[in-house]
SETOR-997954 format. One record per residue (C-alpha): residue number from 0; x, y, z. Coordinates in nm, 2 decimals, always signed. Example, Ala and Ser with C-alpha at 12.3 -4.5 7.8 and 13.67 -1.06 7.14 Angstrom:
<pt n="0" c1="+1.23" c2="-0.45" c3="+0.78"/>
<pt n="1" c1="+1.37" c2="-0.11" c3="+0.71"/>
% end
This chain:
<pt n="0" c1="+0.25" c2="-2.00" c3="+0.25"/>
<pt n="1" c1="+0.16" c2="-1.91" c3="+0.61"/>
<pt n="2" c1="-0.16" c2="-1.73" c3="+0.67"/>
<pt n="3" c1="-0.18" c2="-1.39" c3="+0.84"/>
<pt n="4" c1="-0.46" c2="-1.26" c3="+1.06"/>
<pt n="5" c1="-0.74" c2="-1.05" c3="+0.89"/>
<pt n="6" c1="-0.85" c2="-0.72" c3="+1.04"/>
<pt n="7" c1="-1.07" c2="-0.42" c3="+0.96"/>
<pt n="8" c1="-1.01" c2="-0.05" c3="+0.90"/>
<pt n="9" c1="-0.96" c2="+0.02" c3="+1.27"/>
<pt n="10" c1="-0.62" c2="-0.15" c3="+1.25"/>
<pt n="11" c1="-0.49" c2="+0.14" c3="+1.05"/>
<pt n="12" c1="-0.53" c2="+0.35" c3="+1.37"/>
<pt n="13" c1="-0.45" c2="+0.08" c3="+1.63"/>
<pt n="14" c1="-0.17" c2="-0.13" c3="+1.48"/>
<pt n="15" c1="+0.14" c2="-0.18" c3="+1.69"/>
<pt n="16" c1="+0.34" c2="-0.04" c3="+1.40"/>
<pt n="17" c1="+0.23" c2="+0.22" c3="+1.14"/>
<pt n="18" c1="+0.39" c2="+0.44" c3="+0.88"/>
<pt n="19" c1="+0.19" c2="+0.70" c3="+0.69"/>
<pt n="20" c1="+0.32" c2="+0.90" c3="+0.40"/>
<pt n="21" c1="+0.12" c2="+1.21" c3="+0.29"/>
<pt n="22" c1="+0.22" c2="+1.30" c3="-0.08"/>
<pt n="23" c1="+0.09" c2="+1.62" c3="-0.23"/>
<pt n="24" c1="+0.10" c2="+1.53" c3="-0.60"/>
<pt n="25" c1="+0.07" c2="+1.78" c3="-0.89"/>
<pt n="26" c1="-0.15" c2="+1.54" c3="-1.09"/>
<pt n="27" c1="-0.52" c2="+1.45" c3="-1.09"/>
<pt n="28" c1="-0.66" c2="+1.20" c3="-0.85"/>
<pt n="29" c1="-0.79" c2="+1.01" c3="-1.15"/>
<pt n="30" c1="-0.43" c2="+0.96" c3="-1.27"/>
<pt n="31" c1="-0.31" c2="+0.83" c3="-0.93"/>
<pt n="32" c1="-0.62" c2="+0.60" c3="-0.91"/>
<pt n="33" c1="-0.54" c2="+0.46" c3="-1.26"/>
<pt n="34" c1="-0.19" c2="+0.38" c3="-1.13"/>
<pt n="35" c1="-0.33" c2="+0.20" c3="-0.83"/>
<pt n="36" c1="-0.57" c2="-0.01" c3="-1.03"/>
<pt n="37" c1="-0.36" c2="-0.08" c3="-1.34"/>
<pt n="38" c1="-0.28" c2="-0.44" c3="-1.44"/>
<pt n="39" c1="+0.06" c2="-0.38" c3="-1.28"/>
<pt n="40" c1="-0.03" c2="-0.15" c3="-1.00"/>
<pt n="41" c1="+0.25" c2="+0.07" c3="-0.85"/>
<pt n="42" c1="+0.47" c2="-0.03" c3="-1.14"/>
<pt n="43" c1="+0.70" c2="+0.27" c3="-1.07"/>
<pt n="44" c1="+0.81" c2="+0.14" c3="-0.73"/>
<pt n="45" c1="+1.15" c2="-0.03" c3="-0.78"/>
<pt n="46" c1="+1.12" c2="-0.27" c3="-0.48"/>
<pt n="47" c1="+0.77" c2="-0.39" c3="-0.57"/>
<pt n="48" c1="+0.60" c2="-0.58" c3="-0.84"/>
<pt n="49" c1="+0.22" c2="-0.65" c3="-0.81"/>
<pt n="50" c1="-0.07" c2="-0.79" c3="-1.01"/>
<pt n="51" c1="-0.44" c2="-0.83" c3="-0.95"/>
<pt n="52" c1="-0.56" c2="-1.18" c3="-0.94"/>
<pt n="53" c1="-0.93" c2="-1.10" c3="-0.95"/>
<pt n="54" c1="-1.12" c2="-1.01" c3="-1.27"/>
<pt n="55" c1="-1.25" c2="-0.66" c3="-1.32"/>
<pt n="56" c1="-1.45" c2="-0.47" c3="-1.20"/>
<pt n="57" c1="-1.25" c2="-0.45" c3="-0.88"/>
<pt n="58" c1="-1.41" c2="-0.40" c3="-0.54"/>
<pt n="59" c1="-1.44" c2="-0.55" c3="-0.20"/>
<pt n="60" c1="-1.30" c2="-0.90" c3="-0.21"/>
<pt n="61" c1="-1.05" c2="-0.82" c3="-0.49"/>
<pt n="62" c1="-0.72" c2="-1.01" c3="-0.46"/>
<pt n="63" c1="-0.37" c2="-0.92" c3="-0.56"/>
<pt n="64" c1="-0.02" c2="-1.07" c3="-0.55"/>
<pt n="65" c1="+0.29" c2="-0.88" c3="-0.47"/>
<pt n="66" c1="+0.66" c2="-0.94" c3="-0.46"/>
<pt n="67" c1="+0.88" c2="-0.72" c3="-0.24"/>
<pt n="68" c1="+1.26" c2="-0.70" c3="-0.28"/>
<pt n="69" c1="+1.23" c2="-1.01" c3="-0.50"/>
<pt n="70" c1="+1.19" c2="-1.24" c3="-0.20"/>
<pt n="71" c1="+0.88" c2="-1.15" c3="+0.00"/>
<pt n="72" c1="+0.57" c2="-1.29" c3="-0.17"/>
<pt n="73" c1="+0.23" c2="-1.16" c3="-0.05"/>
<pt n="74" c1="-0.13" c2="-1.25" c3="-0.12"/>
<pt n="75" c1="-0.36" c2="-0.95" c3="-0.05"/>
<pt n="76" c1="-0.74" c2="-0.92" c3="-0.01"/>
<pt n="77" c1="-0.91" c2="-0.58" c3="-0.03"/>
<pt n="78" c1="-1.18" c2="-0.52" c3="+0.23"/>
<pt n="79" c1="-1.25" c2="-0.16" c3="+0.15"/>
<pt n="80" c1="-1.30" c2="-0.02" c3="-0.20"/>
<pt n="81" c1="-1.44" c2="+0.33" c3="-0.26"/>
<pt n="82" c1="-1.40" c2="+0.36" c3="-0.64"/>
<pt n="83" c1="-1.17" c2="+0.65" c3="-0.73"/>
<pt n="84" c1="-1.10" c2="+0.75" c3="-0.37"/>
<pt n="85" c1="-0.99" c2="+0.47" c3="-0.13"/>
<pt n="86" c1="-0.88" c2="+0.11" c3="-0.10"/>
<pt n="87" c1="-0.75" c2="-0.10" c3="+0.19"/>
<pt n="88" c1="-0.62" c2="-0.45" c3="+0.20"/>
<pt n="89" c1="-0.48" c2="-0.70" c3="+0.44"/>
<pt n="90" c1="-0.22" c2="-0.96" c3="+0.35"/>
<pt n="91" c1="-0.38" c2="-1.31" c3="+0.38"/>
<pt n="92" c1="-0.06" c2="-1.50" c3="+0.31"/>
<pt n="93" c1="+0.31" c2="-1.44" c3="+0.30"/>
<pt n="94" c1="+0.60" c2="-1.68" c3="+0.22"/>
<pt n="95" c1="+0.81" c2="-1.54" c3="+0.51"/>
<pt n="96" c1="+0.69" c2="-1.53" c3="+0.87"/>
<pt n="97" c1="+0.76" c2="-1.16" c3="+0.92"/>
<pt n="98" c1="+0.42" c2="-1.04" c3="+1.02"/>
<pt n="99" c1="+0.12" c2="-1.15" c3="+1.22"/>
<pt n="100" c1="-0.09" c2="-0.89" c3="+1.04"/>
<pt n="101" c1="+0.00" c2="-0.65" c3="+0.76"/>
<pt n="102" c1="-0.20" c2="-0.42" c3="+0.54"/>
<pt n="103" c1="-0.21" c2="-0.10" c3="+0.35"/>
<pt n="104" c1="-0.46" c2="+0.18" c3="+0.30"/>
<pt n="105" c1="-0.46" c2="+0.42" c3="+0.00"/>
<pt n="106" c1="-0.65" c2="+0.74" c3="+0.02"/>
<pt n="107" c1="-0.66" c2="+0.98" c3="-0.29"/>
<pt n="108" c1="-0.82" c2="+1.33" c3="-0.24"/>
<pt n="109" c1="-0.85" c2="+1.62" c3="-0.48"/>
<pt n="110" c1="-0.66" c2="+1.94" c3="-0.39"/>
<pt n="111" c1="-0.62" c2="+2.28" c3="-0.55"/>
<pt n="112" c1="-0.29" c2="+2.17" c3="-0.70"/>
<pt n="113" c1="-0.37" c2="+1.81" c3="-0.80"/>
<pt n="114" c1="-0.43" c2="+1.56" c3="-0.53"/>
<pt n="115" c1="-0.31" c2="+1.43" c3="-0.19"/>
<pt n="116" c1="-0.22" c2="+1.06" c3="-0.18"/>
<pt n="117" c1="-0.21" c2="+0.93" c3="+0.18"/>
<pt n="118" c1="-0.04" c2="+0.59" c3="+0.20"/>
<pt n="119" c1="-0.06" c2="+0.40" c3="+0.53"/>
<pt n="120" c1="+0.13" c2="+0.08" c3="+0.62"/>
<pt n="121" c1="+0.00" c2="-0.09" c3="+0.93"/>
<pt n="122" c1="+0.14" c2="-0.41" c3="+1.08"/>
<pt n="123" c1="+0.20" c2="-0.63" c3="+1.37"/>
<pt n="124" c1="+0.55" c2="-0.79" c3="+1.34"/>
<pt n="125" c1="+0.60" c2="-1.16" c3="+1.42"/>
<pt n="126" c1="+0.97" c2="-1.09" c3="+1.48"/>
<pt n="127" c1="+1.13" c2="-0.81" c3="+1.68"/>
<pt n="128" c1="+1.39" c2="-0.74" c3="+1.41"/>
<pt n="129" c1="+1.32" c2="-0.57" c3="+1.08"/>
<pt n="130" c1="+1.21" c2="-0.22" c3="+1.18"/>
<pt n="131" c1="+1.49" c2="-0.05" c3="+0.99"/>
<pt n="132" c1="+1.43" c2="-0.26" c3="+0.68"/>
<pt n="133" c1="+1.05" c2="-0.20" c3="+0.69"/>
<pt n="134" c1="+1.12" c2="+0.18" c3="+0.72"/>
<pt n="135" c1="+1.36" c2="+0.17" c3="+0.43"/>
<pt n="136" c1="+1.13" c2="-0.03" c3="+0.21"/>
<pt n="137" c1="+0.82" c2="+0.19" c3="+0.29"/>
<pt n="138" c1="+1.03" c2="+0.51" c3="+0.24"/>
<pt n="139" c1="+1.15" c2="+0.38" c3="-0.10"/>
<pt n="140" c1="+0.80" c2="+0.32" c3="-0.22"/>
<pt n="141" c1="+0.69" c2="+0.67" c3="-0.12"/>
<pt n="142" c1="+1.00" c2="+0.82" c3="-0.27"/>
<pt n="143" c1="+0.94" c2="+0.63" c3="-0.60"/>
<pt n="144" c1="+0.58" c2="+0.75" c3="-0.60"/>
<pt n="145" c1="+0.69" c2="+1.11" c3="-0.54"/>
<pt n="146" c1="+0.95" c2="+1.09" c3="-0.82"/>
<pt n="147" c1="+0.71" c2="+0.92" c3="-1.07"/>
<pt n="148" c1="+0.44" c2="+1.18" c3="-1.02"/>
<pt n="149" c1="+0.68" c2="+1.47" c3="-1.00"/>
<pt n="150" c1="+0.58" c2="+1.60" c3="-0.67"/>
<pt n="151" c1="+0.79" c2="+1.86" c3="-0.48"/>
<pt n="152" c1="+0.66" c2="+1.77" c3="-0.13"/>
<pt n="153" c1="+0.61" c2="+1.48" c3="+0.10"/>
<pt n="154" c1="+0.52" c2="+1.46" c3="+0.47"/>
<pt n="155" c1="+0.59" c2="+1.16" c3="+0.68"/>
<pt n="156" c1="+0.30" c2="+1.14" c3="+0.93"/>
<pt n="157" c1="+0.41" c2="+0.87" c3="+1.16"/>
% end
């Protein structure tokens, strides 16, 4: 599988393409965190299947494999891990040459009504096409998360 370029947390602010979903969820941050670190993380997302390939305990350097839409295979490496609060990864390999760089950032914060889950996708496409497909896939993942946790609100932040 082709390699993608690594990056650090600044990429989530500087990437050529970014999508951020802010989900106010009526559940505890611990419940969302358990879903992000389960053996099959984000299992409620219909277009995604993922599994950790590193042993527990997870932290910086943890690896994960994901399959998107049944065709896009990704190998991910976590470079930020703040237990119970935040994790960020970059894709190290992908079977399709769609991106030069791609990663996600998950931020879980306690609120009065439960928690706020901020999910950011940051990427540098290798191809000019695909913008609508990316937006549809990312939107579906956020909608599935909102539906799973029973949240009444979502904000798309960019």
